[in-house]
C-alpha positions as CSV (number, residue, x, y, z in Angstrom):
1,M,69.8,13.4,9.7
2,S,72.0,10.8,11.3
3,V,75.5,9.3,10.7
4,K,75.0,6.1,8.8
5,K,78.2,5.7,6.9
6,A,81.8,6.5,7.8
7,L,85.0,6.4,5.8
8,I,88.1,5.7,7.9
9,S,91.6,5.8,6.7
10,V,94.4,6.7,9.1
11,S,98.1,6.6,9.3
12,D,98.2,7.3,13.0
13,K,95.9,4.6,14.5
14,T,96.0,6.0,18.1
15,G,92.6,5.3,19.8
16,L,91.1,4.0,16.5
17,I,89.7,0.7,17.7
18,P,87.7,1.9,20.8
19,F,86.3,4.7,18.6
20,A,85.4,2.4,15.8
21,R,83.7,0.0,18.2
22,R,81.5,2.8,19.5
23,L,80.6,3.7,15.9
24,A,79.7,0.1,15.1
25,A,77.6,-0.1,18.2
26,A,75.8,3.0,17.1
27,G,74.9,1.3,13.8
28,V,77.5,3.2,11.6
29,E,78.7,1.3,8.6
30,M,82.5,1.7,8.0
31,I,84.4,2.0,4.7
32,S,88.1,1.6,5.0
33,T,91.4,1.2,3.1
34,G,94.6,-0.8,3.3
35,G,96.2,-1.1,6.7
36,T,93.3,0.6,8.5
37,A,90.8,-1.9,7.1
38,T,93.0,-4.8,8.1
39,M,93.3,-3.5,11.6
40,L,89.5,-3.1,11.9
41,K,88.9,-6.6,10.6
42,E,91.4,-8.1,13.0
43,A,89.6,-6.3,15.9
44,G,86.3,-8.0,14.8
45,I,84.8,-4.7,13.5
46,P,82.7,-5.0,10.3
47,V,84.3,-3.0,7.5
48,I,83.6,-2.5,3.8
49,S,86.7,-2.2,1.7
50,I,87.1,0.9,-0.5
51,S,87.3,-1.3,-3.6
52,E,83.7,-2.5,-2.9
53,V,82.5,1.1,-3.0
54,T,84.5,2.3,-6.0
55,G,84.3,-0.9,-8.0
56,F,88.0,-0.4,-8.7
57,P,91.1,-1.9,-7.1
58,E,93.6,0.0,-5.1
59,I,96.5,0.5,-7.6
60,L,100.0,2.0,-8.0
61,D,101.1,0.7,-4.6
62,G,98.2,2.5,-2.9
63,R,98.8,5.8,-4.6
64,V,95.3,5.6,-6.0
65,K,92.4,4.2,-4.0
66,T,90.1,7.0,-2.7
67,L,90.4,9.3,-5.7
68,H,87.1,8.2,-7.3
69,P,83.7,9.8,-8.0
70,N,81.9,7.2,-5.8
71,I,83.9,8.6,-2.9
72,H,83.9,12.3,-3.6
73,S,80.3,12.4,-4.7
74,G,79.3,10.8,-1.5
75,L,81.3,13.5,0.4
76,L,80.3,16.6,-1.6
77,A,76.6,16.0,-2.3
78,V,74.4,18.6,-0.7
79,R,71.8,16.7,1.2
80,D,68.9,19.1,0.7
81,N,69.7,19.7,-3.0
82,E,67.1,17.5,-4.9
83,A,69.3,17.5,-8.1
84,H,72.3,16.2,-6.1
85,Q,70.2,13.5,-4.4
86,Q,68.7,12.5,-7.8
87,Q,72.2,12.1,-9.3
88,L,73.4,10.0,-6.4
89,S,70.3,7.8,-6.7
90,E,70.8,7.3,-10.5
91,L,74.5,6.4,-10.1
92,N,73.8,4.2,-7.1
93,I,76.2,6.3,-4.9
94,E,75.6,6.4,-1.1
95,P,76.3,9.5,0.9
96,I,79.2,9.4,3.4
97,D,78.4,11.1,6.7
98,L,81.6,10.9,8.6
99,V,85.2,11.0,7.5
100,V,88.0,10.0,9.8
101,V,91.4,10.6,8.1
102,N,94.9,11.5,9.2
103,L,97.7,11.9,6.7
104,Y,100.9,10.2,5.7
105,P,103.6,11.1,8.3
106,F,105.5,13.6,6.2
107,K,106.9,15.6,9.1
108,Q,108.1,12.5,10.9
109,T,109.7,11.2,7.6
110,I,111.7,14.4,6.8
111,A,112.8,14.7,10.5
112,K,114.8,11.5,10.1
113,P,118.5,12.3,9.6
114,D,119.0,9.7,6.9
115,V,115.8,10.4,4.9
116,T,116.1,10.3,1.2
117,F,114.3,12.6,-1.2
118,A,112.4,9.7,-2.7
119,E,111.2,8.6,0.7
120,A,110.0,12.1,1.5
121,I,108.1,12.4,-1.8
122,E,106.4,9.0,-1.2
123,N,105.1,10.3,2.1
124,I,103.2,13.2,0.5
125,D,99.6,12.3,0.9
126,I,97.2,13.1,-2.0
127,G,94.0,11.2,-1.4
128,G,93.8,12.1,2.3
129,P,93.9,15.9,1.9
130,A,91.4,15.6,-0.9
131,M,88.9,13.7,1.2
132,L,89.5,16.0,4.2
133,R,89.0,19.1,2.2
134,A,85.8,17.7,0.5
135,A,84.3,16.7,3.8
136,A,85.2,20.0,5.5
137,K,83.8,22.0,2.6
138,N,80.5,20.1,3.0
139,H,80.5,20.3,6.8
140,Q,76.9,21.5,6.8
141,F,76.1,17.7,6.4
142,V,79.4,15.8,6.9
143,T,81.4,15.4,10.1
144,V,85.2,15.3,9.5
145,V,87.8,14.2,12.1
146,V,91.5,14.7,11.6
147,D,92.6,14.5,15.2
148,S,92.2,11.5,17.5
149,A,91.7,14.0,20.4
150,D,88.2,14.6,18.9
151,Y,87.2,10.9,18.9
152,E,85.6,11.0,22.3
153,A,83.4,14.1,21.7
154,V,82.3,12.9,18.3
155,A,81.4,9.4,19.6
156,N,79.5,10.9,22.5
157,E,77.3,13.1,20.2
158,I,76.6,10.3,17.8
159,E,75.6,7.9,20.6
160,T,73.4,10.6,22.2
161,N,71.8,12.2,19.1
162,G,72.7,10.0,16.1
163,D,74.6,12.9,14.6
164,T,77.0,15.7,15.5
165,T,75.9,19.3,15.9
166,L,76.5,21.9,13.3
167,E,78.6,23.8,15.8
168,T,80.8,20.7,16.2
169,R,81.0,20.0,12.4
170,R,82.0,23.7,11.8
171,R,84.7,23.5,14.5
172,L,86.1,20.3,13.1
173,A,86.1,21.7,9.5
174,A,88.1,24.7,10.6
175,K,90.6,22.3,12.3
176,V,90.9,20.3,9.0
177,F,91.8,23.4,7.0
178,R,94.4,24.4,9.6
179,H,95.8,20.9,9.4
180,T,96.0,20.6,5.6
181,A,97.4,24.2,5.4
182,A,100.1,23.2,7.9
183,Y,100.8,20.0,6.0
184,D,101.1,21.7,2.7
185,A,103.3,24.5,4.3
186,L,105.7,21.8,5.5
187,I,105.9,20.2,2.1
188,S,106.4,23.5,0.3
189,R,109.2,24.4,2.7
190,Y,110.9,21.1,2.3
191,L,110.8,21.2,-1.5
192,S,111.8,24.8,-1.6
193,E,114.9,24.1,0.5
194,Q,115.8,21.2,-1.7
195,V,116.0,23.5,-4.7
196,G,117.6,26.4,-2.8
197,E,114.5,28.7,-2.8
198,L,114.8,30.1,0.7
199,M,113.0,33.4,0.0
200,P,110.4,32.3,-2.6
201,E,107.6,34.4,-4.2
202,S,105.2,33.4,-1.4
203,F,106.3,32.6,2.1
204,T,104.1,30.2,4.1
205,V,105.1,29.0,7.6
206,T,103.4,26.8,10.1
207,Y,103.8,26.4,13.9
208,E,102.4,23.9,16.4
209,K,101.0,25.1,19.7
210,A,103.2,24.2,22.6
211,Q,101.1,25.9,25.3
212,D,98.8,28.7,26.1
213,L,100.4,31.5,28.1
214,R,98.7,33.4,31.0
215,Y,99.3,36.6,29.1
216,G,101.7,38.3,26.7
217,E,104.4,41.0,27.3
218,N,101.8,42.7,29.6
219,P,98.7,41.3,31.4
220,H,96.3,42.8,29.0
221,Q,97.7,41.0,26.0
222,R,96.7,37.5,25.0
223,A,99.5,35.0,24.1
224,A,100.5,31.4,23.3
225,F,103.7,29.7,22.6
226,Y,104.1,27.9,19.2
227,R,107.1,25.9,18.0
228,E,108.3,25.0,14.6
229,P,107.3,21.4,13.6
230,L,111.0,20.5,13.0
231,A,112.7,22.7,15.6
232,V,115.9,21.2,16.9
233,E,116.2,19.9,20.4
234,A,118.8,22.5,21.4
235,S,116.1,25.2,21.5
236,I,113.6,26.7,24.0
237,A,110.8,25.1,22.0
238,Y,111.9,21.6,23.3
239,A,113.2,22.5,26.7
240,E,112.4,20.1,29.5
241,Q,111.1,22.0,32.6
242,L,112.3,20.3,35.7
243,H,111.0,22.7,38.3
244,G,109.2,26.0,38.9
245,K,106.0,27.7,37.8
246,E,104.8,28.0,34.2
247,L,106.9,30.0,31.8
248,S,105.6,33.4,30.7
249,Y,105.8,35.2,27.3
250,N,108.7,37.3,28.6
251,N,110.4,34.3,30.2
252,I,110.4,32.4,26.9
253,N,111.6,35.4,24.9
254,D,114.5,36.1,27.3
255,A,115.4,32.4,27.7
256,D,115.7,32.2,23.9
257,A,118.0,35.2,23.9
258,A,120.2,33.7,26.7
259,L,120.4,30.4,24.9
260,A,121.5,32.1,21.6
261,I,124.4,33.9,23.3
262,V,125.7,30.9,25.4
263,Q,125.7,28.8,22.3
264,E,128.3,31.1,20.8
265,F,130.9,29.6,23.2
266,S,132.7,26.3,23.3
267,E,134.4,26.9,26.6
268,P,132.4,26.9,29.9
269,A,130.1,30.0,29.7
270,V,127.3,31.6,31.5
271,V,125.0,34.3,30.3
272,A,122.6,36.5,32.3
273,V,119.8,38.2,30.4
274,K,117.3,41.0,31.2
275,H,114.7,42.2,28.7
276,S,116.4,40.3,25.9
277,N,119.8,42.0,26.5
278,P,122.8,40.3,28.1
279,C,123.6,42.0,31.5
280,G,126.5,39.7,32.3
281,V,128.5,37.1,30.3
282,G,131.5,35.2,31.6
283,I,133.7,32.3,30.5
284,G,136.0,30.3,32.8
285,E,137.8,27.1,33.5
286,D,134.6,25.6,34.8
287,I,131.0,26.6,35.1
288,F,131.3,27.9,38.6
289,E,134.0,30.4,37.5
290,A,131.9,31.3,34.5
291,Y,128.8,32.0,36.6
292,K,130.9,34.0,39.1
293,K,132.1,36.3,36.3
294,A,128.6,36.6,34.8
295,Y,127.2,37.6,38.2
296,E,130.0,40.0,39.0
297,A,129.6,41.6,35.6
298,D,126.4,43.3,36.8
299,P,125.2,42.1,40.2
300,V,122.3,44.6,40.1
301,S,120.8,43.8,36.8
302,I,121.0,40.0,37.2
303,F,118.4,40.3,39.9
304,G,115.2,38.7,38.4
305,G,117.1,37.7,35.3
306,I,117.4,34.6,33.2
307,V,120.7,32.6,33.3
308,A,121.9,30.2,30.7
309,A,124.9,27.8,31.1
310,N,126.5,25.6,28.5
311,R,127.7,23.0,31.1
312,T,126.1,20.9,33.8
313,I,125.2,22.9,36.9
314,D,127.0,21.4,39.9
315,K,126.2,21.9,43.6
316,E,128.9,24.7,44.1
317,T,127.4,26.7,41.3
318,A,123.8,26.0,42.5
319,L,124.6,27.3,46.0
320,M,125.9,30.6,44.6
321,M,122.9,30.9,42.2
322,K,120.5,30.3,45.1
323,E,121.7,33.5,46.7
324,T,120.2,35.6,44.0
325,F,116.6,35.9,42.8
326,L,116.6,34.4,39.3
327,E,113.6,33.7,37.1
328,I,115.1,30.8,35.1
329,I,118.2,28.8,35.0
330,L,118.7,26.8,31.8
331,A,121.5,24.3,31.2
332,P,122.3,21.0,29.5
333,D,121.9,19.3,32.9
334,F,121.9,19.6,36.6
335,T,123.5,17.3,39.1
336,D,121.2,15.7,41.7
337,E,122.8,17.8,44.4
338,A,122.3,21.0,42.4
339,L,118.7,20.2,41.8
340,A,118.1,19.6,45.5
341,V,119.6,23.0,46.2
342,L,117.7,24.9,43.5
343,K,114.4,23.2,44.1
344,E,114.3,24.8,47.5
345,K,113.2,28.0,45.6
346,K,109.6,27.1,44.7
347,N,109.1,29.5,41.8
348,L,112.5,29.2,40.1
349,R,112.2,27.6,36.7
350,L,114.8,25.0,35.8
351,L,115.1,24.1,32.1
352,R,117.2,21.2,30.7
353,I,118.2,21.9,27.1
354,P,120.7,19.9,25.0
355,M,123.5,22.4,24.0
356,G,124.1,22.7,20.3
357,D,126.1,25.4,18.5
358,A,124.4,28.5,17.2
359,Q,125.0,27.5,13.6
360,A,123.3,24.1,13.9
361,T,120.4,25.4,16.0
362,A,119.2,28.2,13.6
363,K,120.3,26.7,10.3
364,N,117.6,27.2,7.7
365,A,115.5,29.0,10.3
366,F,114.0,32.4,9.8
367,R,113.3,35.3,12.1
368,I,109.8,36.7,11.3
369,A,108.9,40.2,12.5
370,P,105.3,41.2,11.9
371,V,104.5,44.7,10.8
372,V,101.1,46.2,10.1
373,G,99.9,44.7,6.8
374,G,102.8,42.3,6.4
375,A,106.0,40.7,7.9
376,L,109.7,41.0,7.6
377,V,111.6,37.8,7.1
378,Q,115.3,37.2,7.5
379,D,117.6,34.4,8.4
380,Y,119.4,34.5,11.8
381,D,122.6,36.3,12.2
382,L,125.0,33.4,12.4
383,K,128.1,35.1,11.1
384,Q,131.2,34.1,12.9
385,L,134.4,36.1,13.0
386,G,137.2,34.3,11.1
387,D,140.9,35.2,11.8
388,D,141.3,36.1,8.2
389,E,138.7,38.8,8.6
390,I,140.5,40.6,11.3
391,Q,142.0,43.8,10.0
392,V,144.2,45.9,12.4
393,V,143.9,49.5,11.2
394,T,145.9,51.3,13.8
395,E,149.6,51.7,14.4
396,R,149.5,49.7,17.5
397,Q,148.7,46.0,17.2
398,P,146.5,44.4,19.9
399,S,148.3,42.1,22.4
400,A,147.4,38.4,22.4
401,E,145.3,39.0,25.6
402,E,143.5,42.0,24.1
403,L,142.8,40.0,20.9
404,A,141.2,37.2,23.0
405,Q,139.0,39.8,24.9
406,L,138.1,41.5,21.6
407,K,136.9,38.2,20.1
408,F,134.9,37.5,23.3
409,A,133.3,40.9,23.3
410,W,132.5,40.5,19.6
411,K,130.5,37.3,20.3
412,V,128.4,39.2,22.9
413,V,127.8,42.5,21.1
414,K,125.9,41.0,18.2
415,H,123.2,39.9,20.7
416,V,122.8,43.3,22.2
417,K,120.0,45.6,20.9
418,S,121.4,48.4,18.7
419,N,123.0,50.8,19.1
420,A,125.2,48.4,21.1
421,I,128.5,48.7,23.0
422,V,130.1,46.0,25.1
423,L,133.2,46.4,27.4
424,A,135.1,43.2,28.3
425,K,138.0,42.3,30.6
426,D,139.3,39.1,32.1
427,N,136.8,36.9,30.1
428,M,133.7,38.8,31.3
429,T,131.6,41.7,30.3
430,I,132.0,44.7,32.6
431,G,129.7,47.2,30.8
432,V,126.9,46.9,28.3
433,G,125.2,49.8,26.5
434,A,122.1,48.7,24.7
435,G,119.4,50.2,22.5
436,Q,120.5,53.7,22.4
437,M,119.7,56.3,19.8
438,N,123.4,57.2,19.2
439,R,126.5,55.2,19.6
440,V,128.4,57.5,22.0
441,G,125.4,57.3,24.3
442,A,125.6,53.5,24.4
443,A,129.4,53.8,25.0
444,N,128.8,56.2,27.9
445,I,126.3,53.9,29.5
446,A,128.7,50.9,29.2
447,I,131.7,53.0,30.5
448,E,129.7,54.3,33.5
449,Q,128.6,50.8,34.4
450,A,132.2,49.5,34.2
451,G,133.6,52.4,36.3
452,E,137.2,51.8,37.3
453,K,137.2,48.4,35.6
454,A,137.2,50.1,32.2
455,K,140.9,50.8,32.6
456,G,142.7,48.2,30.5
457,A,139.4,46.8,29.1
458,V,138.4,46.4,25.4
459,L,135.3,47.7,23.6
460,A,133.1,46.1,20.9
461,S,130.7,48.0,18.8
462,D,128.0,46.4,16.7
463,A,128.3,49.0,13.9
464,F,130.9,51.5,12.7
465,F,131.7,54.9,14.3
466,P,130.3,57.8,12.3
467,M,132.6,60.1,14.2
468,P,135.5,59.8,16.6
469,D,133.5,60.7,19.8
470,T,133.2,57.0,20.9
471,V,136.9,56.5,20.6
472,E,137.5,59.7,22.6
473,A,135.1,58.5,25.3
474,A,136.9,55.1,25.4
475,A,140.3,56.7,25.6
476,K,139.2,58.8,28.5
477,A,138.0,55.7,30.4
478,G,141.3,53.9,29.8
479,I,140.1,51.4,27.2
480,T,143.0,49.9,25.3
481,A,141.5,48.1,22.3
482,I,138.4,48.4,20.1
483,I,136.7,46.0,17.6
484,Q,134.1,47.4,15.2
485,P,133.0,46.7,11.6
486,G,134.5,49.8,10.0
487,G,133.0,51.2,6.8
488,S,132.2,54.8,7.7
489,V,133.2,57.6,5.4
490,R,134.9,59.0,8.4
491,D,136.7,55.9,9.5
492,Q,140.0,57.7,9.3
493,D,138.9,60.2,12.0
494,S,138.4,57.3,14.4
495,I,141.7,55.6,13.3
496,D,143.6,58.9,13.9
497,A,142.0,59.3,17.3
498,C,143.0,55.7,18.3
499,N,146.6,56.4,17.1
500,R,146.8,59.6,19.2
501,C,145.6,57.7,22.3
502,G,147.6,54.5,21.8
503,I,144.5,52.4,21.3
504,A,144.6,49.3,19.0
505,M,141.6,49.0,16.7
506,I,140.3,46.1,14.6
507,F,137.9,46.2,11.7
508,T,135.8,43.1,11.0
509,G,133.9,44.2,7.9
510,T,130.7,42.8,9.4
511,R,127.9,44.8,11.0
512,H,125.7,43.2,13.7
513,F,122.6,45.4,14.0
514,K,119.9,43.9,16.2
515,H,116.5,45.7,16.3
């Protein structure tokens, strides 16, 4: 067999003309539609219009042009089936051996901030997916190309052998079904969001590969990094790497965690992360002060950590950062002087990321956690603490400074693995207890880390106290104020303990488990 007739209809015309010229030189006849046909003719490439094949004009503003038996019979006919070939002959239908189609730009259309619903609907391709699926189903005999990156390989095989190999056709068919599945997933997500169906009866998601990774969490695990088709710029998925070696699985995971925390703050802030948990968070008048506090929060754990800042890194800050081994520094920008300083460290990754707020970055996004046989899906924890939600439940009211520190600690604790306790003082974390099996255990870790700094500090807990032991540990360490969700059947025990010890305590009514 050989490729004698091709059907070409593409929205993205990248690389089309050189490819079509090679097909024409190999003796391949080309059928085409609309703008694609016009482009080929203008390039001097012989082309047969789709209407000549169907005997029917393109109608309804181009909505109907390829949906015709003369097209789909030519695609779906089994070449070694005598009955199929007899029917084609009787109906004067010629087989189509090569399909080159890419689809209406639905993703690009809905990504526009001012897109209308009508415009989105008009960019849902119907004929294109139908042709792709038909050709891919019949890949035993038909070559189907949906990606211009495959033009070179396909042209080479046709020029060399007159046809493509079955191995190539099978590979391209698999790519087609991945492509149409992703296309349909994007459409279904868009329409579901339009009608408010955020957790529908079936949940289909699609991601686009950003890069292969050297390995996963450990060297024996395979991994790749995928991003959402419509991910916002203020995300790790669209970070611009300015320097350093390739990002690893753990780097990306930790950088995402650091970014999520630093986006909680409007004032200059710096977050240091190790193994997805913050080890140091600081806010200040400028980014140097914020970094100094984040570093001093835990100068041991920050070693080998990931640091995120929500302001441009200047030379003074860069000089201090350079003194510590860091894996990644991410920020909205770096001054030229700061870059010169930091680039002296060959392997340090520098990422430039536009800073958005957490609400905008993760809006309508979902966190997907696979389990054996399924997946858990939830939206992101974007709950902010409003002043009207603050309930002081103790006899002593928190001072203005304590209240400010409690709000700071509350922003941090929701990003710490549960059970979580965060101690804060002077606009910085001084102790973090993460991922413990009981709450007082997490408190003891945070208190031990803080040492003498715990005196006069505040404590934040991601969930309620089931018993007063955490309050008692806090009082012993000299902590003066606590913020927690409340809601335990034994809340009063903790309230009474606070009153005995002169500790102010706030209930928020919101739990922030993170597993």
